[in-house]
TORLUM-532833 format. One record per residue (C-alpha): z, x, y. Coordinates in steps of 0.02 Angstrom, whole numbers, padded with zeros to 5 digits, always signed. Example, Ala and Ser with C-alpha at 12.3 -4.5 7.8 and 13.67 -1.06 7.14 Angstrom:
2
+00390+00615-00225
+00357+00684-00053
This chain:
150
+02297+03525+03510
+02291+03543+03717
+02105+03601+03779
+02152+03752+03815
+02190+03797+03643
+02046+03710+03570
+01943+03829+03672
+02044+03981+03630
+02032+03962+03451
+01824+03900+03480
+01818+04093+03570
+01929+04175+03416
+01806+04088+03297
+01645+04135+03386
+01720+04315+03401
+01754+04332+03205
+01596+04240+03201
+01514+04385+03274
+01608+04536+03182
+01557+04452+03019
+01362+04437+03052
+01381+04607+03090
+01449+04656+02959
+01337+04555+02848
+01206+04617+02937
+01253+04810+02910
+01286+04792+02717
+01111+04728+02739
+01043+04872+02810
+01153+04985+02695
+01065+04887+02513
+00909+04903+02587
+00883+05069+02664
+01038+05163+02587
+01067+05217+02777
+01202+05171+02914
+01162+05038+03051
+01205+05174+03166
+01074+05296+03075
+00951+05158+03066
+00994+05142+03266
+00958+05314+03302
+00772+05319+03214
+00734+05155+03317
+00804+05242+03470
+00675+05371+03424
+00547+05280+03385
+00533+05196+03558
+00575+05340+03653
+00526+05491+03549
+00608+05659+03540
+00791+05660+03621
+00921+05782+03639
+01080+05766+03556
+01169+05695+03721
+01047+05560+03738
+01062+05499+03572
+01255+05521+03608
+01229+05400+03774
+01132+05273+03666
+01257+05258+03547
+01409+05251+03660
+01497+05403+03551
+01532+05579+03589
+01408+05724+03547
+01509+05797+03407
+01520+05627+03344
+01319+05609+03367
+01304+05805+03292
+01383+05760+03129
+01278+05612+03108
+01124+05695+03147
+01181+05846+03022
+01169+05689+02877
+01011+05621+02949
+00906+05814+02947
+01008+05824+02777
+00937+05660+02698
+00773+05716+02769
+00755+05560+02910
+00751+05692+03067
+00719+05856+03144
+00761+05984+03247
+00669+06068+03356
+00699+06192+03513
+00616+06139+03683
+00468+06274+03718
+00509+06251+03897
+00696+06292+03888
+00765+06351+03735
+00928+06288+03750
+00889+06131+03715
+00858+06055+03542
+00755+05890+03535
+00778+05770+03377
+00636+05702+03311
+00584+05568+03188
+00522+05624+03006
+00383+05529+02899
+00528+05468+02797
+00622+05418+02961
+00481+05309+02984
+00434+05252+02817
+00628+05188+02813
+00632+05096+02948
+00462+05001+02926
+00577+04922+02790
+00738+04911+02885
+00830+04743+02951
+00854+04735+03141
+01065+04764+03155
+01176+04672+03273
+01145+04794+03424
+00978+04810+03408
+00947+04631+03406
+01056+04638+03566
+00942+04765+03647
+00788+04667+03609
+00839+04499+03672
+00975+04523+03805
+00839+04582+03954
+00731+04410+03932
+00897+04301+03975
+00894+04267+04157
+01005+04385+04255
+01150+04250+04295
+01188+04220+04097
+01177+04411+04073
+01319+04432+04217
+01440+04299+04160
+01411+04358+03987
+01456+04531+04047
+01603+04479+04150
+01673+04380+03986
+01642+04510+03867
+01742+04632+03991
+01880+04502+04011
+01898+04479+03820
+01910+04676+03803
+02048+04675+03923
+02134+04519+03839
+02109+04621+03704
+02193+04766+03772
+02031+04904+03707
+02060+05065+03745
+01889+05132+03725
+01949+05322+03718
+01997+05288+03541
+01839+05242+03499
+01680+05315+03421
């Protein structure tokens, strides 16, 4: 096998390993908390940043507002978050963590995205730039169309 083929296989292997690990953590989160990794991410975001709008949560999750609204509907129904209108601007609705949401979060493992958000800022900027460029290149090679993703 040529060096080029061996490196290509190593890249695919590492990529698939990351996906499998992410799936493993998602399953672990669901088994231990009975909520999805995305919901857990919202709980972590709210605990770190306080009440936020649907738009702010959508930006954090990198999904559309409609997707976030459906997610938050389920989370509100299950008692993890509440919604309240801004006292300064009645058009703004803020999502806030409930005591149940805090309790679930206290017992939940951290998912892949949460671990990366926590650990990546500690890496030297040159390494972050190299990782960012490599992931962009992999996305280009795979023909990723982000417009079809939620």
